[in-house]
N, C-alpha and C positions, 0 to 999 in steps of 0.2 A: 506495499499499500503508498504509495504516495503523499507524506501530511504533510501541509503545511506549514514550518521551521520556522518563520520568522519573524515570532512574539515567542519562540521559544531560546534555551541558549543551555549549548552540550556541554556536559562533564565527565571528567575523566576521573575517577580512586587510582590510588597512590597509596603502597603498603610504606614502612617505618622506615625503609633503605630506599627510595625516592623510582621505586619500579611500581609501572602501571602494570597493575590487575587486568589481566586481557577478558573481555566481557560484561565490564562496568561500563561503559558509558553509556549516559543517561541523557534528555535532555529536560530540562524544568522552565517551566515559564521566568519571565523575566523578572531577576530582583529575590527567588525562590533557590536556596541556598537548598543540594542536599546533604542531609543528617549524617554523623556519625561514621566518624572516618577523612581520611589525608586527600579530600577530592581538589583536581585543580579546573578550574574555568578553563577550555579549551575557545582559542579567542574565536573570534568573530567570521571571520574570514575563509573562517576551515568549514563551516556548516556542510560540504559542498563533497564531506572525507568519501562519504555512500556512490557519489557521481558516478562511479564504473563499475557495471560485473565485474571485471576483472583487477581491477586497478588496487594495487595495498596503497599504505603510506609509512614514511615514516616517520616519530618524533624522538625532537632530539632535546634532551632538559638537561641546563646546566646548571647546578646541584654546590657549582667551587661557586669557595665564597669569596665575601675579599676579607679577608685576614691575609696568608701567608702568599695569596695571589693577589693582586688588588691589578684590575685589565682583564682579567680572564674572562671578557663577551665575547660569545660566539659569532664572530662577524659575515660567513661566509660558507655555503652550503653551495659544492656544483659537482653539476653528474660529465664525467666526459665524451658523453654526447647530443650535451649541451641539455636535456631535459629541462634538468631545475639549474638555473642560471640564480640562485638571492644569493643576495648583500644585504646587510644591516646588521640585530642587535638583536643578538637571545641574555639576557641579562645575568648574571648570576644569581645568589640565590635562591632557587628555582623557577630560573626564567627557562619556558618553554616554546617550540613552534612546531606542528606539526605541515609534513610540505606527501606529497601525490607522486603515486607513481604512476602513471599510466599503464591501466594494462599489464600492472605487473612482469615489466622488461626487468634482465640483468642489470643492474648498475653498478658504477662504481664510481663511488662520491668521493668527497676532498673538503674536510671542513676545517675552518679558518681560526683560529683564537687570534683575538687582541690583546698581546699581552706584550709591556717593557720591560726595562732592564732585570735582574735580577730573582727570581721569586722559587721560589717551591718546589713551583711544576702543576700542570695536572692530569686524573687519569681518564682514560677516554675509555670506556667499558659495552661492550654490542650487543644485544643481544634480538630473539627474537621470543617478541609476545605470544602470538596469535599467526597460526597458519601453519604451512608445507613449507615455506621458504626457511632460506637460512643466511645470515647472514655471515660476514671474515671479522676474524678480531679487527681494532683500528692498530692501522699501521704507517708512523711508532707508537703504542698506543700510551707514551709519556710526554709529556708536552710543558716547552721552558720557553722562557726568552730566546732561545737559540732555537727552538723546533718550534714550529708556530699551525704546526700545519700533519693535517690524518687522513688517509685516504682505508677506505673500509668500501667491501664489494655485498650486494644484496643477488641473491638468485634471481629466480623469473617463477614466479608462485600468486596466482590470484589472491587477493582477498586476505594479505600475510601484512601483520603490521612487524615494525623490527623498534625498536627504541634502543638509543645512541645517552651513553649519559658521564658529560663530564662531572666532575669532584675531587677537592684536594685531594692532594698524596701521601 
């Protein structure tokens, strides 16, 4: 059924480690927050996550803090084939952005953070949270002021949800 969701907001539930709990996506009227648990509102421009039958999506969550890693904001996510060419900011301390992978194509991603000076570094962890697709480990899995980009790949699998989490070392 195709529902009109123009007056609803989307939410995802996260566990205590900052990982999305698969299958918990829900819609609520604007201003009505889900109860019991760690819910994160999906930005309004992502309300078309169910846009295609074969689409998958990748969630990038920045759980790094301003403490030992100031400025470790995500500044770009691009694919080698040009399907995704995003630049902007995914803020520290829980910033989140979701990207649609059209038709669940195989993709190779490059994630770049903005970091300057000498800092402890940021870990980049990847996982599949729903569906049969796979995502490679980030290479490198540790970013610091000398290495600010990581590369990872996803396999073609319709309706798969992938998660990339940045956290303090």
